[in-house]
N, C-alpha and C positions, 0 to 999 in steps of 0.2 A: 502493499500499500504507499502509494507517495504520498509525504507532506505537502501543505503548497504554503501560499508565501497569507499572512493571516492582516487583514487590517482592523483596528478601532477607532473610530471618529467622535471628539467627547466637544460640542462647540462651546466654546468660550462663549458666557457673561457678558450683558453690557456693561460698561467700569470695573472691566478685570480686564491688568496688563500682563500678559504673558512673554517669558523670554527664557527661551533656551542654553544653555552653554555647554557642553559635549550631553553628559546623563542624566544633567540636573537641570531642572525645570524650577522657575523663580515664576511665580502670581502674585500681584500685585490688585489687589482688593479695597472696598472702602472701607472697611472692617480689620485690615491688615496688610500683612508678608508673612509669606508662605515660603517653603523651598523646601526642595525633598529631589535624591538623585536615586537614579532608577539603576543599582547596577544590577544588571541581567543581563550578560553577554547578546544574546541572540535580539533581545529589545533593539528597536529603532524608533527614536520621538522623530515628530516632526512637524514646525509650525505651519501652518497653511493656513489660506483667505481665513478669519474666524471662526480653524478649526484647529485644535490636538488631533497630532494624529496620527496614535502608537500602532507598529507593527514588526511580526516577526515574517523573517523571511524560512521558506520549511519547517513552518511549524510542527509539531509533536503535540502528543498531547499534553502535556507537560507545561511545553510553549502554550499551547488554549489558554492552560490555568492561571500561569502566569502573566496572563494577559490580561485577563478578566479578572481577577488582582490590581492591576496597576490601572482598569481602567476605570474599576471604584475609587480608585484611591484620589484621582486626579478628578473624577464628581465630587468628591469629601472635600476637597481643598479648593474646588470653584466655588460649594455651597458657603465652609467654612470662613470665605473672606468675601464673602456675599452677603450672609445672613447670619453665621455662626451656631454655635448650636451648647444645650444646656441640658445639665444635668440633674434629677432633683433626688435629695434621701430623705428620707425621715426618720427622727431621731425617734427610737420604740425603749419606753424606760418603766419597768414595773416592776422591779425590785428597790430598786433606791435611788432619789434624785441624781440626776446624770446633769453638769452644770459644760456645755460646749465656747471655749473661743477661740478666736482667731484672732495674730497678731504677727508680725512681720510675717509675714508667711508661714505660718507655723498654727495647726492646729492643734488644739490641745482640748485632752476628752479627759475631767475630773469628775472623781465618782463612779465608776464606771461599775458594777455588781461591787458594790464596796471599798474598792483598791484603795486606798492608801498613793499608792504610784500614780500619777497621769501618765495614760498614751497622750505619745506626741507621734505629728506627724509633718513632713516638712511638706510642703504646695510649692511646683516653680512660679515664675513672676508670669508666663502666659495664663496660666489661668486663673481665673480673677472667683472667692468663693463667698459665699455670704450664707449668713446666720441669722431663718428667719425664724425665728421661734419653736418647733417641730420640726421644719425643715433646715436642710444646706444646701443651697444653690452655688451651681459651676456650671459658667459660662468661658468661654472660649470658640479661638478659630480653628484650633488643630484638635479632630473628634478625638485624636488617638491620644491623645496627652490630657486631655480633660475625662474619656474612660478610662485611662489608666490613674489619674485622682481621684476619678470615686469606686472603683475598683481597690484603689488600696486604702479608702475611709472607710470603704464597709468589711475589709479583711481587717483592718486596726482596732475594727471591736466585734473578731469573729467570736463567739460563746467553745469553750472547749471542756471536755471532760465533765460536760453538766447532760442530764437532761433537757432536749429540745424544747419534750413538748413544754415542759415548767419553764423554764429560761429563754424566752423571744426576748429577750434585750440586743441591744444593736444598733444601727446604724445599716440600713437598707434602701437599695436604690430602688425607686415610683418613677423616673419617670428618668430617659435617655434618648435624645436626640431624634426628636419626635413621636417617641412611640411609649402608649403609657404602658407601664408594668402592673398596675392594680387592678 
C-alpha cells in the first residue's frame, strides 16, 4: 500500500498575525502572543494566503495521527489568542473549613482535612487565577498551560488513604474550556 501526501489547512481568523520561522509558528492576536515549535521530521508548515497549511509527504498512519494532533494544536492557538480559555474549579470541604489564598503566583490551601502544614502550589505568570467564593477561576491564552494548572490544583488536594465515599473534600474541575462537567 502506497502512502500519499496529506495536507490540512487551517483558516487564519481576522485580527491574527501569523509568521513561520523554520518549524516554529508565531501567532499574535488581540489577547497576546503564542509561539510553538513543531519538531516532527516529516511535517511541513507553510503560510499561504489566509491559511496555515500543514502537510506530510508520503504520510503513514503515524504521520496522519501527528498531522491531526498538530492541526488541533494550531486551532487551539488561534482560539487562545482571539478568545482565551477559562477553567472553573469548585472547592468542596465538608469536614474542615478550608481557606484558600492566592498571592505572588502562589496558591495556598490551609486547613485541608485539618492539616497543620498548608499545601502550596506555584502558578505560572501566563495563567491568571482568581478565587471567587467557593470557585477558583483560571484564565489564559495557552490551553495546555491553563489545563495543566487546573490539573495540578486538583492533584494538590487529592485525598489518599481514606474512604472516597465519605471524604469528598478537595478542589475539582467543574468547567473546562467550553465544556461543563457537572
